[in-house]
C-alpha positions as CSV (number, residue, x, y, z in Angstrom):
1,M,138.8,127.7,81.4
2,E,136.1,126.4,79.0
3,V,132.5,125.7,79.5
4,R,133.1,122.2,78.2
5,Q,135.6,121.6,81.1
6,I,133.0,122.5,83.7
7,E,130.4,120.3,82.0
8,L,132.8,117.3,82.1
9,F,133.7,118.0,85.7
10,M,130.0,118.0,86.7
11,R,129.4,114.7,84.8
12,T,132.3,113.2,86.6
13,C,131.0,114.3,90.0
14,E,127.5,112.8,89.1
15,H,129.1,109.4,88.4
16,G,131.7,109.6,91.2
17,S,134.2,107.9,88.8
18,I,136.2,109.0,85.8
19,N,135.8,105.6,84.2
20,K,132.0,105.6,84.6
21,A,131.7,109.2,83.4
22,A,134.0,108.5,80.4
23,A,131.8,105.5,79.4
24,E,128.6,107.5,79.7
25,L,130.1,110.4,77.7
26,R,131.5,108.0,75.1
27,M,135.0,109.3,75.7
28,S,138.2,107.5,76.5
29,Q,139.3,107.6,80.1
30,P,142.7,109.3,79.2
31,S,140.9,112.0,77.2
32,L,138.5,112.8,80.0
33,S,141.4,112.9,82.5
34,R,143.3,115.4,80.2
35,W,140.2,117.7,80.2
36,L,140.0,117.6,83.9
37,A,143.7,118.1,84.4
38,L,143.5,121.2,82.2
39,L,140.6,122.5,84.3
40,E,142.7,122.0,87.5
41,R,145.6,123.8,85.8
42,D,143.4,126.8,84.8
43,L,142.0,127.1,88.3
44,G,145.3,126.5,90.0
45,A,143.9,123.9,92.4
46,Q,143.4,120.2,92.7
47,L,139.7,119.4,92.4
48,F,139.6,115.7,93.5
49,V,141.7,112.7,94.5
50,R,141.3,109.2,93.1
51,T,140.4,106.4,95.5
52,R,139.6,102.7,95.0
53,Q,135.9,103.6,95.2
54,G,136.1,106.4,92.6
55,I,136.9,110.1,93.1
56,Q,136.7,112.2,96.2
57,L,136.3,116.0,95.9
58,T,138.8,118.3,97.6
59,D,137.6,121.5,99.3
60,A,138.2,123.3,96.0
61,G,136.3,120.7,94.1
62,K,133.4,121.1,96.5
63,V,133.3,124.8,95.9
64,L,133.3,124.3,92.2
65,A,130.6,121.6,92.4
66,D,128.4,124.0,94.4
67,H,128.6,126.8,91.9
68,A,129.0,125.0,88.6
69,P,125.3,124.2,88.0
70,Q,124.3,127.8,88.2
71,M,127.3,128.8,86.0
72,L,126.2,126.3,83.4
73,R,122.6,127.6,83.4
74,H,123.9,131.1,82.9
75,F,125.9,129.9,79.9
76,D,122.8,128.2,78.5
77,L,120.9,131.5,78.8
78,L,123.7,133.3,77.0
79,R,123.6,130.7,74.2
80,E,119.9,131.1,73.8
81,Q,119.8,134.9,73.9
82,I,122.8,135.4,71.7
83,G,122.1,132.5,69.3
84,N,118.3,133.0,69.4
85,K,117.8,129.3,69.8
86,S,114.3,128.1,69.3
87,Q,114.9,124.6,70.7
88,R,116.6,123.7,74.0
89,Q,116.4,121.1,76.6
90,I,113.6,121.5,79.1
91,N,114.4,120.5,82.6
92,V,111.4,119.4,84.7
93,A,111.4,118.1,88.3
94,F,108.8,115.9,90.1
95,P,108.6,114.6,93.7
96,F,109.4,110.9,94.1
97,S,105.9,110.3,95.3
98,M,104.5,111.0,91.8
99,Q,106.6,108.6,89.8
100,H,103.9,105.9,89.3
101,L,100.8,108.2,88.7
102,L,102.4,111.1,86.8
103,T,106.1,111.2,86.2
104,A,106.5,107.9,84.3
105,P,103.4,108.2,82.2
106,F,104.2,111.8,81.4
107,A,107.7,111.0,80.3
108,E,106.3,108.1,78.2
109,M,103.8,110.5,76.5
110,V,106.5,113.0,75.7
111,I,108.9,110.4,74.3
112,R,106.1,108.9,72.2
113,D,104.1,111.9,71.1
114,R,106.5,114.8,71.2
115,P,109.9,113.6,69.9
116,E,110.8,117.1,68.8
117,I,111.0,118.2,72.5
118,S,114.2,117.5,74.4
119,M,113.2,117.0,78.0
120,R,115.2,115.9,81.1
121,V,113.3,114.7,84.1
122,F,114.6,115.1,87.7
123,E,113.1,113.4,90.7
124,G,113.8,114.2,94.4
125,I,112.3,115.1,97.7
126,N,110.8,118.6,98.0
127,H,113.8,120.1,99.7
128,T,116.2,118.8,97.0
129,I,113.9,120.1,94.2
130,R,114.1,123.6,95.9
131,V,117.9,123.4,95.9
132,W,117.8,122.6,92.2
133,M,115.6,125.6,91.7
134,E,118.1,127.8,93.6
135,N,120.9,126.5,91.4
136,G,119.1,127.5,88.2
137,M,118.8,123.9,87.0
138,L,115.0,123.7,86.4
139,D,112.5,125.2,84.0
140,S,109.5,124.0,85.9
141,A,108.7,121.7,88.9
142,L,106.0,120.4,91.1
143,I,106.5,120.8,94.8
144,V,104.4,121.0,98.0
145,E,103.0,124.4,98.7
146,M,104.6,124.5,102.2
147,E,108.1,124.5,100.6
148,S,109.5,128.0,99.9
149,V,110.9,128.6,96.4
150,P,113.3,131.2,94.9
151,E,111.9,134.5,93.9
152,H,112.6,134.0,90.2
153,F,110.0,131.1,90.1
154,S,106.3,131.9,89.7
155,T,104.0,129.5,91.5
156,T,100.5,128.4,91.0
157,P,98.6,126.0,93.2
158,I,97.6,123.2,90.9
159,L,96.5,120.1,92.9
160,S,95.0,119.3,96.3
161,E,95.5,115.8,97.5
162,G,94.4,114.0,100.7
163,L,96.9,112.4,103.0
164,M,96.5,108.8,104.0
165,L,97.2,106.9,107.2
166,V,99.1,103.8,106.2
167,G,99.6,100.5,108.1
168,N,99.6,96.7,107.7
169,S,96.6,94.4,107.4
170,E,96.2,94.1,111.1
171,T,95.2,97.8,111.3
172,E,92.1,97.2,109.2
173,L,92.5,100.6,107.6
174,S,90.3,101.0,104.6
175,L,90.1,103.5,101.7
176,E,86.4,103.6,102.2
177,T,86.5,104.6,105.9
178,P,88.2,107.9,106.7
179,V,90.0,108.4,110.0
180,E,90.2,111.6,112.0
181,I,93.3,113.6,112.9
182,A,92.6,112.6,116.5
183,D,93.2,109.0,115.6
184,I,96.8,109.7,114.9
185,H,97.2,110.7,118.6
186,E,100.3,108.8,120.0
187,L,100.4,106.3,117.1
188,P,104.0,105.4,116.3
189,I,104.6,107.4,113.1
190,I,107.3,106.7,110.6
191,L,108.2,109.7,108.4
192,P,111.3,111.4,107.1
193,G,113.0,113.8,109.4
194,P,113.8,117.5,108.8
195,P,113.6,119.2,106.4
196,S,110.6,117.1,105.2
197,S,107.7,119.5,104.5
198,I,105.1,116.8,104.7
199,S,106.4,115.5,108.1
200,S,106.2,119.1,109.5
201,H,102.7,119.6,108.0
202,V,101.4,116.4,109.7
203,A,103.0,117.2,113.0
204,S,101.6,120.7,113.0
205,A,98.1,119.5,112.2
206,V,98.1,117.0,115.0
207,K,99.5,119.4,117.6
208,R,97.0,122.2,116.5
209,Q,94.2,120.0,117.7
210,G,95.8,119.5,121.0
211,Y,97.2,116.0,120.5
212,R,100.6,114.5,120.8
213,F,102.5,113.6,117.6
214,N,104.7,110.6,118.1
215,H,107.4,110.7,115.4
216,A,108.7,107.2,116.4
217,F,111.2,106.6,113.6
218,E,112.8,108.7,110.9
219,A,113.2,107.1,107.5
220,D,114.3,109.4,104.7
221,S,112.8,107.6,101.8
222,L,109.1,107.0,101.0
223,S,109.7,103.4,100.1
224,L,111.3,102.6,103.5
225,C,108.5,104.4,105.4
226,I,105.9,102.3,103.5
227,D,107.9,99.1,103.9
228,L,108.3,99.6,107.7
229,A,104.5,100.3,108.0
230,Q,103.7,97.2,106.0
231,R,106.0,95.2,108.4
232,G,104.0,96.4,111.4
233,M,106.7,98.7,112.8
234,G,104.3,101.6,113.0
235,Y,102.3,103.8,110.7
236,T,103.2,106.3,108.0
237,V,101.4,109.2,106.4
238,M,101.6,109.6,102.6
239,P,99.7,111.2,99.8
240,Y,97.8,108.7,97.7
241,C,100.0,109.2,94.7
242,A,102.9,107.7,96.7
243,L,100.9,104.6,97.6
244,S,98.8,103.7,94.5
245,S,101.2,101.2,93.0
246,R,101.8,99.4,96.3
247,L,98.2,99.2,97.3
248,D,97.3,97.6,94.0
249,R,99.8,94.7,94.5
250,D,100.3,94.3,98.2
251,P,97.3,92.9,100.2
252,D,99.3,93.4,103.5
253,L,99.4,97.2,103.0
254,H,96.3,99.1,104.1
255,A,95.5,102.9,104.0
256,A,92.7,105.2,105.0
257,P,92.2,108.9,104.1
258,I,92.7,111.3,107.0
259,R,89.7,113.6,107.1
260,G,90.6,117.3,106.8
261,L,94.3,116.6,106.2
262,N,95.5,117.6,102.7
263,I,98.5,118.9,100.9
264,V,98.5,121.3,97.9
265,W,101.0,120.8,95.1
266,K,102.1,123.9,93.3
267,L,103.5,124.3,89.8
268,C,106.7,126.4,89.8
269,V,107.9,128.0,86.5
270,N,111.3,129.7,86.2
271,S,110.5,133.2,85.2
272,S,114.1,134.1,84.7
273,R,114.2,131.9,81.6
274,P,113.2,133.2,78.2
275,F,109.7,132.2,77.3
276,S,109.7,128.7,75.8
277,T,106.8,127.3,73.8
278,S,108.1,123.8,74.5
279,N,108.0,124.4,78.2
280,N,104.6,125.9,78.0
281,S,103.2,123.0,75.9
282,L,104.7,120.5,78.4
283,I,103.0,122.2,81.3
284,N,99.7,122.0,79.5
285,A,100.2,118.4,78.6
286,M,101.1,117.5,82.2
287,T,98.0,119.2,83.5
288,D,95.8,117.4,81.0
289,L,97.4,114.1,82.0
290,M,96.7,114.8,85.7
291,R,93.1,115.6,84.9
292,Q,92.7,112.4,82.9
293,R,94.2,110.3,85.7
294,M,91.7,111.6,88.1
295,K,88.8,111.2,85.6
296,D,89.8,107.6,85.1
297,G,89.8,107.0,88.9
298,E,93.5,106.2,89.0
299,W,94.4,109.2,91.1
300,K,92.0,109.0,94.0
301,F,91.6,111.6,96.8
302,A,92.9,114.4,94.5
303,K,91.4,117.4,92.6
304,L,92.8,120.1,90.3
305,L,92.6,123.6,91.6
């Protein structure tokens, strides 16, 4: 079994189709199929079955897919340590909520100003980012402080951000007029369900003050929570970074800061990885960009720690 076989298997899993994976890898479909067939022969098990919709993993395939990311990262470590590589790809993860204010401008800056650095950006919910950490896929990540992380990641609180109550224009919510946690009492709240850290944080804050938290509807994407609130189906609670682009262009969407209800974002760095000057410089550049966004007034209700 070769590392290349595992890499090709994972790419095929990501695309859910041999044809799509082959196109992305710039390989012929028969060539990729041969590589995968060799892997199945070496393992002595069928890894997937073809369907009209693409591929479907067998039980053996699911086991390999679960373990392969960590295996590949271990191989990367060996390549670096044995080959003494000075350059490698840096894998960084951001929460979906930061795409507009941080992730996209940060990626743009790296592409434009640091072409010598190879960087891959991952986006996900906090729970998914933690799973990527556990699988050894990431060099660094931003994640909410309430989310636990693997022991081999060092963590530093980096940013405190206020949470906002979000509704449609009829709610008359305003960025200039904070609301109290008590105001959330029995409002129909739309938020992701478990294992959402922010949902748990909001619910706990409301209940600690002796009020009832009405989690009226579970929607597992930020955009759907915001859309439903804008349609008058209830309210949602979000950090400002998740709302900034929508508030700028949607007059029917209103928000107000919730007094005393904040989240802390922490920077997580994989300490099991060899020290990388590239990763360190990217972290410094990201922090500088966050500071500049706040100074320019684009990232409201937030402060660096």
